[in-house]
N, C-alpha and C positions, 0 to 999 in steps of 0.2 A: 406504625412510621407514615409522618408526613409526605404526601406526594412532592416528588422533586419539580421544581419549575424551569422552564425553558425560555429563552427570548434570542431575539436578533439584533443586534447593533449595527445598522448602516454606517459607513464611515468613509471619508475622503482616503484618495491615493497615500495620503501620509497620516492616515489614521486618526484624524479628527472625526468625532462623533458627529453624526448628520441625524440622526433618529433612533429610537429605541422602541421596537415594536414586542411589547409583550403580550401575552393571551393571546397568541396567533395559532390558527389550527395546523395539521398535518406538517409539524416540524419533524424532519428528518434528517440525519446527517450519517455518512460513511467512511469510515477508515479503510483504506486498502493496501495492503503491504506490495510493494514496488508498482505501485499503480496512483493515478491521480485519483484522489477521493472527492467526493460531491455533497451536496445537499439540496433540501428543497423545503419550500414552505408555502404558505397563503394567506394573503393580507386581505381581510375582508375592505369593502369598500367603506364600510362605517368605523373602520378604524380611526383614531383620531391623530396619530402621526401620518397617516395618508394624505391628511387635509393640509399638510404641514408646508409652508412655501419657503423653499432652501435655495441656497447657490446652485444646486444641483435641479432645480426644478421643484415642479409641485408634489412629485413623488418622493423623491429624497433618493430614489436607488433606479439603478438601470443597469444593462448588461454592460460589463468592462468601465462603465462609469464610475461605478464604486466597489468598494470591497465590504466585507460583512465579518461580524465576530457572532457566534454562537456561544450564549452564555447559559450556565445551569446554578441553581440553588437551590437547597435542602429547605431554605425557609423565605425566599424571598426579601429578606432584611438587606439594607445598605450595607454595602462591606463585606456581603456572603457571594456575592455572585464569581463565578469561576469559568473562564473563558476555556473551551473545551475544543474549538472549531474556528479556522479562520481561512478566510480565501477572496475571492472574485467572483463579483454578481453574473450569473448568466443569462440565460434567456429568460424571458418576463414574457408570460402570455395572458390573453384576457378571451373571452368567450362569452358568447351571447346567451342568457338563460343563467349564467353564474354570476355572483355577487361577490368576487373575490380576484385578486390577481395571483396568480402563479408564478411564483419565482424560484429559480434553481440558481447553483452556484458550484465551483469546483474550488478546492484547495491551492494553495499557491506553487503546487508541484507544477500547474499548468503552464506555469511561466517559461518553464524548462521544456516544454514542448513546442519549441521552434529550432529555427537551424541557427548554427552556429554563424556568428556573422564576421566574416572575411571582409576586410576593407575591400577585395577585388569586386565586390556585388555590387559597390555604390561609386566606384573607381576603375579607370582603366589598368589591368594587371599590369604590375612593374617587377614585383620581385618573387622570389620563390616564397616568400611570407605569404603571399597575395593565394598562392595555389593550395598549399598544405599546412596544417599546424599537427604536430605530432610531439611524443614524450618518448623518449628512448632511455630503456633503463632506469627508469623511475616508477615510485610507488604511484597506487592507484589516488592516491591524495593528490599527488601533482596533477594529473591528468584531469581529475574531476576537479578541484578548486581553479583551474586555468579556464576549463569549461562555462564553470559557472560563472565566473567572474566576468568572460567575455559577453554576458547578457546585461551586464549593469554597466550603464554609462553613468560616470559619477559628474561628468561635464553638464549632462542634461537629465538631473534627477527626476524629474517631472516627468519624463518621457518611459523611465524605466522601473525596476523594479529590483531591489537588493537582495539576494538571496544570501545567507551566511551557511556555512557547514559545521556539523559537529560530528567527531568521529570518535565513536564508542567500540569498546568498552575501555581502552588505553591504547598507548600508541604502539604497542608491538604488536597489538593484532594487525597494523598497518604497514609493517617494517618491510616487508617483501617486495621486492621491484618486479614490475611487469617489463617484459622485453621492448614492445612498443604499444602507443595507442595512436593511430592515425586519423584525422579529420582533413578530409579533402575539398575543396572548393566544388560545388556542384552535387557532394553528396547530399541525399534527400533525408538522410538519417538526421532526426533531432538531436539537441542535447542531451534530453532525457534518455531518448534511444541507446545515444553513447554511453550513458550510465548504466543503462540497463546490459549493455553488452559486456562492460566490464566487470559487472556485478554478476554474470552468467560464468565468470571463470571458476574450475574448480578450486577447492582448497589449496593452499593458505590464500588465495585472492578472491574468492568470493564473497559477497555481502548481501544485506538486504538494507533496504531504505523505506523511510517516509518522511512526509514533510508535517512540521508542528504548526499549530495555528500562529507564531510569532514569525514566519520566513524563515524558520532555522531547518535546514535539509540534515536529519538524524541518518548517519550511515552507522551499520553496526556489522562489525567483522568478528569471526565468523557468525554462522548463524547462533543466535542468542546460545542455547544449550545443544549439546548431544543428546542422543537418547539416554545413552547411561547415565547422564548427569543430570537428566530432565527433571525440573523441579515443577513440580504442578502447581498452578495458580490457584484452580478453582476443580473442585471434584462435584460433577452431575450425576445424580442418579434419581429416579421417580420416586423411591420410597424415602429418601431424605432431602428433596430440593423439590417443595411444593410449588417454587417460581417456575419449573420447566412448563412451558405451555404447548409444544411443538418441537419434536423430532422427526427429520427426513434424513435417510440415509440411501447411498446407491453403491451399488459396487459394478464396476464396468469390465473386471477381470485386469490381467496383466495386458500393459502394452505390446508387449514382445518378451518372448522368453531367452531369443539370440538379438543382440543388437551389435551391428556392423557400422564401425566410425571411419571414416574417409576422409582423407586431405590430401587435395592435389596428389592423387594416384597411389597413396600410402592408405594400407587399411589397418584396422586392428578389430577386434571381436571381445565379446563380453557375452559368456554363456554360462548358465547356473543349470545342473543336472536336475536339482530336486523341482525345480519349476517347471522345467521340460517334461519331465516324468508325469507331473500333475497335470499341466493344460496342454500339451503338446509342443512341438518347438515350433511358436511364431516367431518369424524374422522380423527385424527392422532394418533399413538403411540411414544412417545419421551423416548428413554431409557439416565437416567443422571448418569455419572459415578465420578463426580469431587466430591473429597471427602469434600470439603470447601463450595460447594454450599449444601450440604446435610446436613451436620454436625453442620453447623451454625446455631442456634437457630431453630432446628429441630421441628416440620415440616416447619415453616417458609420459610428457606432457600428453600426446595422443591417446597412449595408455590410461591415463587417470580419467580423460575427458569420457572417453566411452566406458570406462568401468563406473562412472559416477551415473551415467546415462542409462546404461542397462542395468545397475542396482535397484535404481527407482523404478524402471519401468517392468522390471519382471515380478514384482509385487502386484497384488490386486490392487487396483484404484478405488478406494474408499472414499468417498466425500459426505460429510456429515453437517447438518444444520440444525441446531439449536435454538429454540428461543424461549426466553424466560423474562420476568418482571424483575429489571435491575435494582431495584429499590429493596427487595424481599430476599435477595441472596447475602448469606450472612459475609462479611467482609471485613471483619474486626472491626465495626463501628465506623466505617468511612460509606457513606451514603452514596457519594460520587463514584466510587471505584470504576463501575462499569461503563459509566458515561466518559470516561477518558481513553484514550487510545491505549488499548492494550495487544496489539499487532505484535506478532512472532512470540506470546508467551504461550504455554501451554496449558490445556486442559485437560482432565480424565473424564471418560464418558462411559458410563455404564448402564444400558439400556434395560437390564433386568430382564423381566419377561414380558415387555413391552410387543416385542417380536418374534416370541417364542411360538411356536415351535420351530420356525424356519432359522432363525439366527439370533443371537445375543451380541450386541456390539459391547465391547470391554478392551478400550484401550486408550493411547495419549495421542492428542492431537495437537497440531499447528494452530495458531488462531490466523487466517489469512485475510478475514474480512469482518469488519465489525460493524453493523448497523444500529442504529437509536431512531428511534419513532416514537413520535406522542401523537395520540389521535385529536379528537375535537374535544373531549371533556377530561384530559390531563394525564391519562393513561400510558405509562412508556413501556414499550417492548425492546428487548435487546436480542438482534438476532445475531450469532457466531457463524461466519463459513469455516469449516475446520477441514485440515488436511491430514491423514492419518501418518502417525511417525512409525516408522519398521526401525527394528534394531539391523545393523549391517550383518548380521548372521542370521536373518530372520529366515525360516521355512513356510513356504506356501499354508495356509490353514486347510 
């Protein structure tokens, strides 16, 4: 199979192409679930586009001055390039003894990592609206859309960045109301932080999210699949997948086998006898402060929150990282499959005899992180950061 090619397109804030950087070394980009994704690459001083004078200066790119798109193609022919990652140019560095410009960038989720913009920050406080913004008995969609829209200034588009939202898989998944979500003037929590807080609610309110290259914030409620209905995207095992080049596994044991949840003097607990008998009775205390999780059908909301935390933490915490050559994995004739964002999907991994006689890894894992890296000679590596999925009735191994 022909090698997949990669390139970086530098753009203005409005999306106008400023330069196209093809055949650059060290191109890497990372998708992260519920976190800001990043990218990095190097530009040799000899690259022809580095000499081009443009409206943004002789380099054509700079931190927060320009945006970028990463494209891939299986042939390099005109019309075959597909954008897989987009964002804002970040730090640029030079070092004596090196003949390249080191460039880093972040995806557009970084725009939401700033405070809610109250009028009171710029003007004298006048009304209650200047002090707090809140949505009472509304869906998450209402609160999230209000916060995202707050960071877009339609009257001054050159000074702003417009993020749109897309709620998946269907409207019914977002129909449940939250009791309240409050943003207060002076609060140091960013809009991204508030979205994380809402997403951390227990089902049916919890969700996961990521940013697309086209400035669309994708929100998926609830998690894409449950364990029982988990559809495996790919099966990895050394005997059948020659592209696997590295596998790293760690087991830190359960976080706790008894979880004590507390809110405003009220306590609930989640205990599991099988885990306590195997690992001893390790305790942890977790303080909850989300008003919706506590007030909704109290004390059932607190019970559900503690149970969700306890169920996760009483299992052994298995973290797995696998690396493979993305072009060589069979994907039904789609050579760019693993170059696209596959966060939240599920892979099944069997280590077979790699780590015997100590342990055999054989289970299903969420994709939490996905990194594509290209070396100086065109070889790609895909690294997946994986979190093991446990059935709700799992017993300790």
